[in-house]
C-alpha positions in Angstrom: -17.2 80.2 61.6 -16.8 82.3 58.4 -18.5 85.6 57.8 -18.6 88.0 54.8 -16.6 91.3 54.8 -17.2 94.5 53.0 -16.3 94.1 49.3 -15.9 90.4 49.4 -17.9 87.3 48.8 -19.7 85.8 51.7 -17.8 82.9 53.6 -14.6 84.0 51.7 -12.6 85.3 54.9 -12.6 84.0 58.5 -14.0 86.5 61.0 -11.2 88.8 62.3 -12.8 88.2 65.8 -11.5 84.6 65.9 -8.0 85.3 64.9 -6.6 86.9 68.2 -7.7 83.7 69.9 -6.2 81.2 67.5 -3.4 82.7 65.7 -0.7 82.3 68.5 -1.7 78.7 69.3 0.9 77.2 66.9 3.6 78.9 69.1 2.0 77.3 72.2 2.1 73.9 70.7 5.6 74.2 69.6 6.5 75.1 73.4 4.6 72.3 74.7 6.3 69.8 72.5 9.8 71.3 73.5 8.8 71.1 77.1 7.7 67.4 76.7 11.0 66.5 74.9 13.2 68.1 77.3 11.4 66.5 80.3 11.6 63.2 78.7 15.2 63.4 77.9 16.0 64.5 81.7 13.9 61.7 83.0 15.6 59.2 80.6 19.0 60.3 81.8 18.3 60.4 85.4 19.8 58.0 87.9 16.3 56.2 88.4 15.7 52.7 87.6 14.3 51.4 84.3 11.0 50.9 85.8 10.8 54.3 87.1 12.1 55.6 83.8 9.3 53.7 82.1 6.6 54.7 84.5 7.6 58.5 84.5 7.9 58.7 80.7 4.7 56.8 80.3 2.9 59.1 82.7 4.2 62.1 80.8 3.5 60.8 77.6 -0.2 60.4 78.5 -0.5 64.2 78.9 0.1 64.5 75.2 -3.0 62.7 74.0 -5.0 64.2 77.2 -4.0 67.8 76.0 -4.4 67.1 72.3 -7.9 65.3 72.5 -9.4 67.5 75.1 -7.5 70.3 76.6 -6.5 72.1 73.2 -10.0 72.6 72.2 -11.1 73.9 75.6 -8.2 76.4 75.7 -9.0 77.7 72.3 -12.7 78.2 72.8 -12.2 79.8 76.3 -15.6 78.7 77.4 -15.5 77.3 81.0 -17.6 74.2 81.9 -17.3 70.8 83.8 -15.2 69.4 81.0 -12.5 72.1 81.7 -12.2 71.0 85.4 -12.1 67.2 84.3 -9.1 68.0 82.0 -7.3 70.2 84.7 -7.7 67.6 87.4 -6.6 64.8 85.0 -3.6 67.1 83.9 -2.6 67.5 87.5 -2.9 63.6 88.3 -0.7 62.8 85.3 1.8 65.5 86.5 1.8 64.0 90.0 2.2 60.5 88.7 5.2 61.4 86.7 7.0 63.1 89.7 6.2 59.9 91.7 8.3 58.0 89.3 10.8 60.6 88.9 11.3 63.9 90.7 13.2 65.4 87.6 9.5 65.1 86.1 8.8 68.5 87.8 10.2 70.2 84.8 7.0 69.5 83.2 5.6 72.2 85.3 6.7 74.7 82.7 3.9 73.4 80.3 1.3 72.1 83.0 1.1 75.7 84.7 0.1 77.7 81.5 -2.4 74.9 80.7 -4.0 75.1 84.0 -4.3 79.0 83.6 -5.6 78.7 80.0 -8.3 76.0 80.7 -9.8 77.4 84.2 -11.0 80.6 85.6 -8.3 82.2 88.0 -9.3 81.0 91.3 -9.7 77.2 90.7 -6.4 77.4 88.4 -4.6 78.8 91.5 -5.7 76.0 93.7 -4.6 73.4 91.3 -1.3 75.3 90.7 -0.5 75.2 94.4 -1.1 71.5 94.3 1.1 71.0 91.2 3.9 73.0 92.7 3.9 71.7 96.2 3.5 68.1 95.2 7.2 67.8 94.1 8.2 69.1 97.6 5.9 66.8 99.3 7.7 64.0 97.6 11.1 65.1 98.6 9.9 65.4 102.3 8.4 61.7 102.1 11.5 60.3 100.5 14.2 62.2 102.1 16.2 60.7 105.2 16.2 64.3 106.5 13.0 65.7 105.5 13.6 69.1 107.1 16.9 69.8 105.4 15.6 68.6 102.0 12.2 70.5 102.2 13.9 73.8 103.1 16.1 73.4 100.0 13.2 72.8 97.6 10.3 74.9 99.3 11.7 78.4 98.2 12.0 77.1 94.6 8.3 75.7 94.7 7.1 78.9 96.2 8.9 81.0 93.7 7.6 78.8 90.9 4.1 79.3 92.3 4.4 83.0 92.5 5.7 83.0 88.9 2.9 80.8 87.7 0.2 83.1 89.2 1.8 86.2 87.7 2.1 84.4 84.4 -1.5 83.4 84.7 -2.7 86.9 85.4 -0.7 88.1 82.3 -2.1 85.1 80.1 -5.6 86.1 81.4 -5.1 89.7 80.5 -3.7 88.9 77.2 -6.8 86.5 76.3 -9.2 89.4 77.7 -7.6 91.9 75.5 -7.7 89.4 72.6 -11.3 89.1 73.1 -12.1 92.7 73.4 -10.0 93.3 70.3 -11.9 90.7 68.5 -15.2 92.0 69.5 -14.0 95.7 68.4 -12.9 94.2 65.0 -16.1 92.5 64.7 -18.2 95.7 65.5 -16.1 97.7 63.0 -16.6 95.1 60.3 -20.4 95.4 60.9 -20.3 99.2 61.1 -18.4 99.1 57.8 -21.0 96.9 56.3 -23.9 99.2 57.7 -22.1 102.4 56.2 -21.5 100.6 52.8 -25.2 99.4 52.8 -26.4 103.0 53.7 -24.0 104.7 51.4 -25.3 102.2 48.6 -29.0 103.0 49.4 -28.3 106.7 49.6 -26.4 106.3 46.1 -29.5 104.6 44.8 -32.1 107.2 46.3 -29.9 109.9 44.9 -29.8 108.4 41.4 -33.3 107.7 41.3 -33.9 111.5 42.3 -31.6 112.5 39.5 -33.5 110.3 37.0 -36.8 111.3 38.2 -35.7 115.0 37.6 -34.3 114.4 34.1 -37.4 112.5 33.2 -39.6 115.3 34.4 -37.6 118.1 32.8 -37.2 116.3 29.6 -39.6 113.5 28.5 -42.6 114.4 30.7 -42.6 118.1 29.8 -42.2 117.1 26.0 -45.0 114.7 26.1 -47.2 117.3 28.0 -46.5 119.8 25.1 -47.3 117.3 22.6 -50.6 116.5 24.1 -51.5 120.2 24.3 -50.6 120.7 20.7 -52.4 117.7 19.4 -55.6 118.7 21.5 -55.4 122.1 20.0 -55.0 120.7 16.4 -58.1 118.7 17.0 -60.1 121.6 18.3 -59.2 123.6 15.3 -59.2 120.9 12.5 -62.7 122.0 11.2 -62.5 125.8 11.7 -58.8 126.5 11.2 -57.2 123.8 9.4 -54.0 126.0 8.8 -53.7 126.5 12.5 -54.3 122.8 13.2 -51.3 122.0 10.7 -49.1 124.5 12.5 -50.0 122.8 15.8 -49.2 119.4 14.4 -46.2 120.6 12.9 -44.9 122.0 16.3 -45.8 118.8 18.1 -43.6 116.9 15.7 -40.8 119.4 16.5 -41.3 118.9 20.1 -41.4 115.0 19.7 -38.1 115.2 17.9 -36.6 117.4 20.6 -37.7 115.2 23.2 -36.4 112.3 21.5 -32.9 113.8 21.3 -33.3 114.8 24.9 -33.9 111.2 25.8 -30.9 110.0 23.8 -28.7 112.5 25.2 -29.9 111.8 28.8 -29.2 108.1 28.5 -25.7 109.0 27.1 -25.3 111.6 29.9 -24.4 114.2 27.2 -25.1 117.9 26.9 -28.6 118.9 26.2 -29.0 119.5 22.3 -30.5 123.0 22.7 -27.3 124.0 24.6 -25.1 122.3 22.0 -26.7 124.4 19.2 -25.9 127.7 20.9 -25.7 129.8 24.1 -27.9 129.8 27.2 -29.7 132.8 26.1 -30.4 131.4 22.6 -31.7 128.2 24.2 -34.0 130.3 26.7 -35.3 132.1 23.6 -36.2 128.8 21.9 -38.1 127.7 24.9 -40.0 131.1 24.9 -40.7 130.7 21.1 -42.1 127.3 21.6 -44.4 128.5 24.2 -45.6 131.3 22.0 -46.4 128.6 19.4 -48.2 126.5 21.7 -50.3 129.0 23.6 -50.1 132.4 21.9 -48.9 134.0 25.1 -47.1 137.5 24.8 -43.6 136.2 25.9 -40.8 138.8 26.3 -37.1 137.7 26.7 -34.4 140.0 27.7 -30.9 140.0 28.7 -29.3 142.3 31.4 -25.6 142.8 31.7 -23.0 141.5 29.3 -23.6 138.0 28.0 -20.6 135.5 28.7 -19.9 132.1 28.5 -20.9 130.1 31.6 -19.9 126.7 32.8 -21.9 123.8 31.4 -23.4 122.8 34.7 -24.6 126.2 35.1 -26.1 126.3 31.7 -27.8 123.0 32.2 -29.4 123.9 35.7 -30.6 127.5 34.3 -32.1 125.8 31.1 -33.9 123.1 33.1 -35.1 125.8 35.5 -36.7 127.8 32.5 -38.2 124.7 31.1 -39.9 123.7 34.5 -41.1 127.4 35.0 -42.6 127.5 31.4 -44.1 124.0 31.9 -45.9 125.4 35.3 -47.1 128.3 33.3 -48.5 126.1 30.6 -50.1 123.9 33.2 -51.3 126.2 35.9 -51.5 129.8 34.8 -54.3 129.4 32.4 -55.2 133.0 32.8 -52.1 134.3 31.9 -51.5 136.6 29.0 -48.0 137.7 29.2 -44.7 136.0 30.4 -41.5 137.7 31.2 -38.2 135.9 30.9 -35.0 137.8 32.2 -31.5 136.5 32.1 -29.2 138.8 34.3 -25.4 138.6 34.4 -24.4 140.4 37.6 -20.8 140.1 38.4 -19.9 136.6 39.6 -23.8 135.7 39.7 -26.3 134.8 37.1 -29.9 135.6 37.9 -32.8 134.1 35.9 -36.4 135.5 36.4 -39.6 134.2 35.0 -42.7 136.1 35.8 -46.3 135.6 34.6 -49.5 137.6 35.1 -51.8 134.5 35.8 -54.0 133.8 38.8 -51.1 133.1 41.1 -51.5 131.3 44.4 -50.4 131.4 48.1 -47.2 129.5 48.6 -47.8 128.9 52.1 -51.1 127.2 51.5 -50.1 124.8 48.8 -47.8 121.8 48.6 -44.9 122.3 46.2 -44.9 120.1 43.2 -42.4 117.7 42.1 -41.2 120.0 39.5 -40.4 122.9 41.9 -38.7 120.5 44.2 -36.5 119.2 41.5 -35.6 122.6 40.4 -34.6 123.6 44.0 -32.5 120.4 44.2 -30.8 121.1 40.9 -30.0 124.6 41.8 -28.8 123.7 45.3 -26.3 121.4 43.8 -24.4 124.2 42.5 -24.9 126.4 45.7 -27.7 128.5 44.1 -31.0 129.5 45.5 -34.6 129.6 44.2 -37.1 132.1 45.4 -40.9 131.8 44.4 -43.0 134.9 44.9 -46.8 134.7 44.2 -50.2 136.2 45.4 -53.7 135.1 44.3 -54.5 137.4 41.4 -51.1 138.9 41.0 -49.2 136.2 39.0 -46.0 134.3 39.9 -42.4 135.0 39.9 -39.7 132.5 40.0 -36.2 133.8 40.5 -32.8 131.7 40.2 -29.6 132.9 41.6 -26.4 131.0 40.8 -22.7 132.0 41.8 -20.9 131.3 38.7 -17.4 131.2 40.3 -18.4 128.4 42.7 -20.4 126.6 40.1 -17.5 126.6 37.6 -15.8 123.9 39.7 -18.8 121.5 40.0 
């Protein structure tokens, strides 16, 4: 039976669990053929009559199709049943018939004993081994003019052969058992590798979906929200303040163009356009200016410490954090009048603070939105932290801290 393996097409590779049981059988076939040929030659050159030659070689030759047609498959499958016993009894009968016509046919025991051990459980195999090993001795006893002398000359050899056969059987059974166990372990390992590969693939898909969701939320979704807000503001002021409506529409066009550029760069996995055009502080100020143009809030942007170039992953995470915080102010802090944005360079740490004076909320009593979870996930990727502080009536503060030295290697 064929099974698929990790990284290969189904059915392309034979299961590893089958190989330990069948890979060595070619060597056994060769040993069986050599044993048959040697025994046949010894029978042919023995001093027996032609009739005994023919009978012994004929009985010995019948073992070949008996093994090839029935026994070989049973020995490979290692599943014991009535057919195994039929094969083993037939094998012993053919061997005994060979030794009846020629005592030298006992050399076939070198092939018969392993076949009995490979085709039967140990106990019935030992019983038939005793019969096969003692039968030549019995033939000597029956045909000898001095049975006692002849038997004592052959019996030790038969007993030694029996003992070696049993030891060989124990060794063969152990090898087969170890081969089966190894095959099961290999099969379990293969299945485990498939499960690990599948879970890794699913985890990769989940992580990529999460990344895509964050990117879409932080770019297209926020851009579309701004455009909708600007268009609604333009509609409401179209009659009374056409100049203001025109400014809103102009700003909506700018946001649409920026969102389109963000979408193209997102598809191409490039640096956000606002960061390509300048530093992080400049990009943050442009976000703040956009919020002022949309809502009229009093937005103050400040820099603490000495501004310096940051690794691009840090720039992207901090910019997305500012965008998310500003989007939350736009959507949720309706009563806010002022917003403070601080970018602080503190040694090997960069701190970003966005604080508004809106109605606030109780973090423990509300479910975090996807935007905040996405911000936390982004910051965690570069070993940073996000802290949200808010109380009803006291506004909201979002603080992001990022270790620059560690993030530089991301």
